[in-house]
C-alpha positions, 0 to 999 in steps of 0.5 A, spaced: 374 166 739 375 170 746 373 177 745 374 183 749 369 188 749 370 195 752 364 199 752 359 193 752 354 197 756 352 202 751 347 201 746 351 198 740 356 194 745 350 191 749 347 188 743 354 186 740 355 182 747 349 178 746 350 177 738 357 175 739 356 170 745 350 167 741 354 166 735 359 161 740 364 166 742 367 167 749 366 174 751 369 178 756 368 186 758 371 192 760 368 197 764 368 202 769 364 199 774 365 192 777 360 187 775 361 181 780 362 176 774 369 173 772 369 175 765 368 182 767 374 187 768 375 194 771 379 200 768 379 207 769 382 210 762 382 217 764 387 215 770 391 210 766 388 204 770 386 198 767 386 191 770 386 185 766 388 178 767 395 177 763 394 170 762 388 171 758 389 171 750 384 175 746 383 173 739 379 180 738 379 186 742 373 191 740 373 198 743 367 202 743 368 206 749 366 214 749 361 219 752 355 220 748 355 226 744 348 227 744 348 234 749 349 241 749 357 242 748 360 246 753 367 247 753 368 242 758 363 237 755 367 237 749 373 235 752 369 229 756 367 227 749 374 227 746 378 225 752 373 219 753 375 216 747 382 218 746 384 216 753 381 209 753 384 208 746 391 210 749 390 206 755 388 199 752 393 200 746 398 201 751 396 194 755 395 190 748 402 192 746 405 190 752 402 183 752 407 177 750 402 175 745 397 180 742 390 180 739 390 178 732 385 184 731 383 191 734 376 194 732 376 201 734 370 205 734 370 212 730 365 215 727 362 218 720 363 225 723 370 224 720 368 227 714 365 233 716 359 236 713 359 233 706 353 236 703 351 232 697 358 229 695 359 222 696 365 220 701 368 213 702 374 211 706 379 214 702 376 221 702 379 226 706 378 228 713 373 234 714 372 240 718 369 241 725 369 238 732 367 231 730 372 230 725 377 232 730 374 227 735 375 222 730 382 224 727 384 223 734 381 217 736 383 213 730 390 216 731 390 214 739 390 207 736 397 208 732 401 204 737 397 197 736 398 198 728 405 199 730 405 193 734 403 189 728 396 188 730 390 188 725 387 195 726 380 197 724 376 203 725 369 203 725 366 210 722 359 208 724 353 212 722 346 213 725 345 206 728 337 204 728 333 200 732 327 202 737 331 199 743 336 205 743 340 210 740 337 216 736 330 212 734 328 210 741 328 218 742 324 219 736 319 214 737 315 218 742 314 225 739 313 221 732 308 216 735 304 222 738 304 226 731 309 231 733 315 229 729 318 233 723 324 234 719 330 238 721 331 244 718 330 244 711 330 237 711 335 236 705 341 234 709 343 226 708 343 221 714 347 215 713 344 210 717 345 202 718 340 197 722 343 195 728 342 188 726 347 189 720 352 193 724 352 187 728 353 182 722 358 187 719 363 187 726 363 180 726 364 180 718 370 184 720 373 180 725 373 174 720 376 177 714 383 178 715 384 182 709 380 188 712 384 193 716 384 201 717 377 205 716 371 201 715 364 205 714 359 202 718 353 205 714 348 202 709 349 203 702 343 208 701 343 214 705 337 218 705 335 225 706 332 228 713 325 229 709 325 222 707 327 219 714 322 223 717 316 221 712 319 213 713 318 214 720 312 217 720 309 212 715 312 206 720 308 209 726 302 211 722 302 218 724 303 225 720 309 228 721 306 235 723 312 239 727 318 241 723 324 243 727 327 250 724 334 250 724 334 256 728 330 253 734 335 247 733 341 251 734 338 255 740 336 248 744 343 244 742 348 249 740 354 247 736 351 240 736 345 242 732 350 244 726 355 238 726 350 232 729 343 234 727 343 238 721 350 236 717 349 232 711 354 226 711 353 222 705 357 216 706 358 210 702 360 203 705 365 202 700 370 197 704 364 192 706 361 192 699 368 190 696 369 185 701 363 182 699 358 184 705 351 183 704 346 188 707 340 185 709 337 192 711 338 197 705 331 200 705 329 204 710 322 204 710 321 197 710 326 196 715 322 201 720 316 198 718 318 191 720 322 192 726 317 197 729 311 192 728 315 187 732 315 192 738 307 192 738 
């Protein structure tokens, strides 16, 4: 297949690029900076500019473009987070809809933040939109791809959870403090964290490409969410250090502001119902075993 990836320089995107290429697909990338390679194209989504070879037919397009949410949210930063996703999706979908031969599938980014804080309630792809800024972002992000759906392109929204691997993302930031024995639970530690290994996330995306019956929202999470205190204990065990330094909720809010409540302390208990019903098999559904295995390889 010929596959175009927007956001291929990010943690998930770069790994996906390598994984799909290794599987034999021809990968093209779309980014804001030139790379000097024939399979890389440039765009400026906020300016509505995109430069692609119109003679190419892409079998699949994967859009993971968007600013990182891990920062203190000022009004300006929130606008960047929202618009980077919405503008990118709008520009890409407009381009795809104008093609004489559209791709068979568009896999568009989204996030488990769609569901808001669910407490102890389990949610799946049929669950209602939650409340909060991240829910608003996911809602607008998905809505921006509506033209592709109307064009008849099979469109999938990856409502992605916490992707775990020592090479990047949240785990990479946690490793140093936990390795020094300075890690600990967040708040009271009772909030649920819906996670997925990087390898399973990559396999699931390829699975979605191959399974023509899948469209609409797909929860990209492992079947067994864990409470923050369980995650803390598993990571401490994997690095063979005590977890002695909890972060009280008040301190998290002082440091991170609104982001603390929505991204660090929110309980989001998500079930990957669509993937499971479609027959996808998770290789990594035990957090402790996965952390021990992947961190052992880093030693």
